C-alpha positions, -999 to +999 in steps of 0.1 A: +000-003-002+015+035-010+013+063+013+016+100-003+032+126+013+044+156-008+078+165-005+104+191-024+134+172-033+145+196-060+115+191-084+105+159-073+072+142-054+083+116-029+062+088-028+064+066+004+053+032+014+063+015+046+098+006+035+107+025+003+108+060-014+099+063-051+103+100-072+077+113-094+076+149-112+062+173-083+023+184-092+007+209-076+007+205-037-019+224-014-006+231+019-032+238+044-025+257+078-049+254+111-045+267+147-026+242+171-042+240+202-032+244+241-021+212+243+012+190+249+016+174+213+040+151+200+050+146+163+068+116+151+056+112+116+027+135+101+001+142+125-007+173+140-034+172+165-047+202+185-072+215+205-099+242+190-120+266+208-149+250+235-176+251+206-162+265+179-136+245+157-120+276+138-127+307+160-114+338+146-086+354+158-088+381+186-079+394+221-088+367+245-096+357+279-082+322+288-069+305+318-043+272+317-031+252+345+003+234+339+015+204+355+052+195+353+067+160+359+096+142+353+096+110+337+089+091+367+057+112+370+074+133+400+064+167+400+088+193+396+091+224+416+106+257+405+106+254+370+103+284+344+073+284+327+068+308+302+040+314+274+047+345+253+055+374+278+036+357+305+059+341+328+053+316+361+073+292+385+059+256+392+049+255+429+059+224+450+034+203+436+046+211+403+017+232+392+018+268+373-012+287+360-014+313+335-046+334+337-050+365+310-078+389+299-069+406+265-042+381+253-035+380+214-051+346+203-031+325+183+003+309+179+030+312+210+055+294+229+047+274+258+081+264+271+097+248+305+134+248+315+149+236+345+184+227+349+192+191+344+168+188+317+160+194+282+140+222+276+103+215+270+090+234+236+051+238+229+031+256+202+001+268+214-025+286+197-043+306+223-079+302+224-107+316+251-111+285+270-095+268+299-070+241+295-053+217+316-018+205+302+004+181+319+040+182+304+070+158+312+105+170+314+136+147+300+171+148+319+192+161+297+219+133+288+257+144+288+271+133+254+310+142+260+333+174+262+355+191+241+381+221+243+368+252+229+402+260+222+408+229+199+375+220+191+363+182+192+343+152+179+314+143+202+293+107+196+253+114+206+243+087+225+216+066+205+231+075+174+248+109+155+279+127+159+288+162+162+321+175+151+334+213+161+359+236+146+388+251+171+380+286+185+342+284+172+323+286+210+312+318+223+291+324+255+255+343+258+275+378+256+294+368+225+327+366+241+353+335+227+350+306+250+380+287+254+376+261+286+355+230+288+323+228+267+299+200+281+276+189+252+242+177+262+225+158+233+201+133+222+191+117+189+155+113+188+145+086+162+111+086+142+098+054+155+109+064+192+077+058+216+056+086+227+069+106+262+102+088+259+123+119+241+121+158+247+103+163+210+092+197+205+054+198+202+048+200+166+062+202+131+048+234+116+073+245+091+088+272+070+108+263+036+133+287+024+112+304+006+088+311+035+061+292+026+043+269+055+046+235+053+043+203+077+070+179+086+075+143+089+102+136+110+133+112+097+158+121+124+164+146+149+189+157+173+184+185+205+221+199+213+225+220+243+263+236+251+272+241+285+303+262+300+322+251+330+301+278+352+271+260+338+264+290+315+250+288+280+274+285+250+265+286+212+288+286+180+304+319+172+291+339+142+306+329+110+316+295+123+297+260+119+297+228+132+290+194+112+261+171+124+254+134+116+221+121+118+214+085+115+192+074+086+156+062+103+160+022+106+126+021+081+143+043+052+178+023+052+182+012+015+157+036+001+164+068+016+170+099-009+203+112-015+194+145+001+169+158+028+164+194+039+175+207+072+153+224+096+158+239+130+133+249+157+129+288+157+116+299+194+110+331+180+087+323+153+074+292+172+078+272+140+107+251+122+124+267+096+143+255+068+180+262+069+207+243+047+204+207+035+220+176+048+235+148+022+233+109+025+267+098+035+265+055+045+237+053+071+237+090+082+230+125+065+255+149+067+254+185+071+267+219+086+249+243+108+255+276+123+236+274+159+223+247+181+188+238+189+166+207+175+175+201+142+157+179+122+157+159+084+121+158+074+100+148+047+073+174+036+039+162+035+004+165+022-027+166+046-063+169+056-082+187+084-097+168+111-122+178+141-140+161+167-149+158+202-144+131+233-173+123+256-185+100+280-223+092+278-226+128+264-208+145+290-172+163+275-142+146+285-117+177+293-081+175+299-081+144+282-051+128+267-056+115+226-028+099+210-029+087+173-011+060+152-013+048+118-018+012+110+015-001+117+015+010+152+035+043+146+030+072+168+017+102+151+004+128+179-011+133+210-031+161+223-050+170+258-085+182+249-100+215+261-130+224+288-153+211+259-137+178+251-129+192+216-096+185+196-087+196+162-058+190+137-043+180+104-040+143+095-026+123+062-041+112+034-048+072+024-038+061+061-057+043+084-055+053+122-061+045+157-075+068+183-062+059+217-080+074+247-056+077+276-067+076+313-048+093+337-023+066+345-016+064+307-034+033+303-054+030+269-092+037+281-107+031+246-094+028+207-113+040+178-101+025+145-109+054+118-100+063+082-086+063+056-097+100+052-100+122+017-105+153+026-117+176+060-135+155+084-157+166+113-158+134+133-187+124+151-184+129+192-162+100+201-178+078+232-152+066+251-171+054+279-190+027+258-166-002+267-145-007+301-133+023+307-133+035+346-148+071+344-168+091+368-185+119+362-181+146+387-203+176+399-198+202+424-185+235+429-160+256+449-161+290+472-136+315+481-133+324+521-161+348+519-184+322+502-184+336+470-182+316+436-144+306+431-137+314+394-103+303+398-105+269+410-098+238+397-110+202+406-078+185+419-089+145+413-065+118+428-068+082+420-042+056+427-018+083+436-017+103+403-036+137+405-046+154+378-063+193+376-098+197+356-112+230+347-142+244+361-164+267+345-152+298+354-176+303+381-166+276+405-186+247+388-173+216+377-198+190+356-173+167+335-163+132+332-128+119+340-109+088+333-093+071+360-068+044+363-080+010+355-072-001+390-089+028+410-115+020+434-117+054+447-113+088+443-105+120+461-119+153+453-109+186+462-102+223+451-068+243+444-064+279+435-032+279+420-032+318+420-035+320+456-023+284+470-053+280+484-071+245+488-100+227+502-103+200+525-112+173+500-133+141+503-129+105+492-156+086+478-158+049+463-159+049+427-193+051+411-209+064+378-213+098+391-200+114+426-213+150+437-189+166+458-214+193+469-196+229+475-163+230+491-146+262+505-110+270+488-096+286+518-070+263+532-031+271+534-030+303+509+002+317+496-013+350+483-041+367+509-050+396+528-072+395+560-086+418+584-118+426+607-131+463+603-154+476+626-160+436+637-169+424+600-139+399+591-129+401+555-104+374+537-094+378+502-075+356+476-068+363+442-095+357+417-112+373+385-127+396+411-098+407+435-066+416+419-036+418+441-007+440+432+024+452+452+046+481+437+083+489+449+093+527+441+129+529+438+129+566+443+112+565+475+120+534+487+085+525+494+062+492+490+025+497+480+007+463+487-030+461+475-059+448+468-085+460+441-121+448+436-130+447+399-168+442+399-168+448+362-178+482+359-147+505+376-122+496+404-127+504+445-097+499+468-106+468+493-071+473+508-039+494+505-010+506+526+023+523+514+053+517+535+082+536+536+108+509+536+117+477+519+133+459+545+120+435+576+111+462+602+082+479+623+070+512+601+045+542+612+021+547+582-001+574+576-007+610+561+006+617+523+021+600+507+023+571+531-012+563+533-038+535+536-073+525+529-098+494+539-126+494+520-122+526+502-117+542+542-089+558+549-072+578+522-046+596+542-067+590+574-060+614+607-040+587+624-009+565+620-009+526+619+021+502+632+029+481+600+054+452+606+071+440+577+080+402+583+089+398+545+102+426+520+125+430+491+125+455+461+127+430+431+101+415+410+085+385+424+098+389+462+072+381+487+059+408+511+043+399+541+034+415+573+008+426+597-007+459+614-013+462+648-047+460+666-060+499+667-086+524+661-084+549+636-101+578+619-109+581+582-105+609+563-139+622+571-134+619+609-152+586+614-135+563+637-128+526+629-115+495+648-093+473+630-078+442+641-065+404+627-044+423+600-022+407+580-010+400+542+012+382+516+018+389+482+044+392+458+062+423+444+042+426+412+061+457+392+090+481+404+095+516+391 
């Protein structure tokens, strides 16, 4: 059976069956481009699978509001804390459980790079097409492999574990600042074979490319390497301007004896979030050999034709959010995977003439259901795929989450734990959850709790015996918040954590050496201050606060009140992200209008959010 892919080898169209390549004159080949969704996606052959918006396969490009939880683990499933996570211009750090969160309004929809870095691991690169929705993404970091080392002054040859080679010239290495580096260069490298199993190696999330003319295309991996250069002090290194290194990438095992004489070289461009063509690799024995001017991910691909496909995963009519779908061809080769969005939708591109196995994974990465589909001869909208018609260990969970004041917690996520595996599932943005989840096959019970990743607050979880449906009622997400503000004013207690209604900010003014922690209420029209105190210092100490410009406000009372308050700073600083915490001694004060108020139990904790 022939499987057809379009590929530009000079003026040839390459037709590939399972074991051989053939060449025919190139005919008109159309390349369709569709949005890539919020997902952890790996492409080993030619399938691009993505999430779309909750109810519309191809939403228009616009500024959108979205939220995303990211869970980062190592390849043993253990959480990685303090990993740096970036999405476009947004940054976050994973907490002790490996979770981070992005929540934004007015964020430009379209293609952005979700990147996770942590010392000792290869970077995790994911092309994300932002849409208006709530998403839960699980990402795995893979340990960086020490391939060898060489002297920057003399150069050297490095064999890549698993296959391939790197050949460096003498005096060809510089540091991030462009200064020549002649010390020991440590080479972290891995060979990423086309037939490797999913989640085994640090593949970038998709293979959308641009050829040398700037035309968009989709790439099939026929051999890839990942390379990082590190100095003796742990600093990042690169090739110097005008210098090059020779790379050798093994011919894929299924191409031996039929591989073409040349393949294009593509690297992953983190700025454009796309694979870019740069150079040519020539077949020499059983390796493709070429020269590169910098290091990243490099690949020898085949360019191919494709069709759009979309669908939705459901369980007896209820959507399956945050559920991983993997796709394989008829020979068992892995083609891609994605996590569905809050509505259970996925959307992607798929090659023609193949038949496929769609495998739906539960939280333990076991196959909960499988669908044999295809071949497809054009754009396809699949009917809903009912995952729970067989033996899937599923449960429909429903309930709600409230903040410490009894209001709906719009920032809460459902934390579902079974067989020791934790996954987060999105609420509807109003603290309500009504969705199906797929548990490990051996699970006989499930623990459900709420977590607000913005504040760090959690609810007291409940454990239930497994049943087709579980209602966990209303849980208060009010334990162990890391960002909060609380006080009792005139005998009425108030407690705030970050949410869609309450914004926490803390500025540091270098000119006046002052900190200004504040909580702002955002009811939808206009803003009002729930808490604000301007502190004349940035080190732990006790400060007297009052008068202009060192003012204070409680529920818009005060604003340069007539009495001074004693503010105790326990944690303080002057750089972005440093935590500021403190308390205000119990007292009475007169507001600007002369009205007297009592204040007690006042404490606060929040990070510095801006510096000027």
